[in-house]
N, C-alpha and C positions, 0 to 999 in steps of 0.2 A: 512505391506507395505501400505495397504489402509488408515490406520489412518495417516501415515506419509504424504501421498499424500494430504489428506484433510487439514492437518495442513499447508502444503506448500502452498496450494491454499489460505488459509486465510492469510498467511504471505504476499503473493503477493498482495492481495487486500489492506491490511493495508499499504503496501509499496507504492502502487499507491496513496492512500489517502494522505499519508505523502508528497509525491512529489507534489500533487495538492496544499496542504497547503503551502508548501515552495514556490512554483511558485506564489501562490496568494499573499503571503507576499512580495516577491521580486518584483512582478509586480504591487504592490499597489492595488490589487484587494480586 
């Protein structure tokens, strides 16, 4: 379970970064 939780946290971080990139492109930033 511990490994799964760590993997999930990394996925969340990558997902947040992806959102920031998308917002940056759409916002013209």
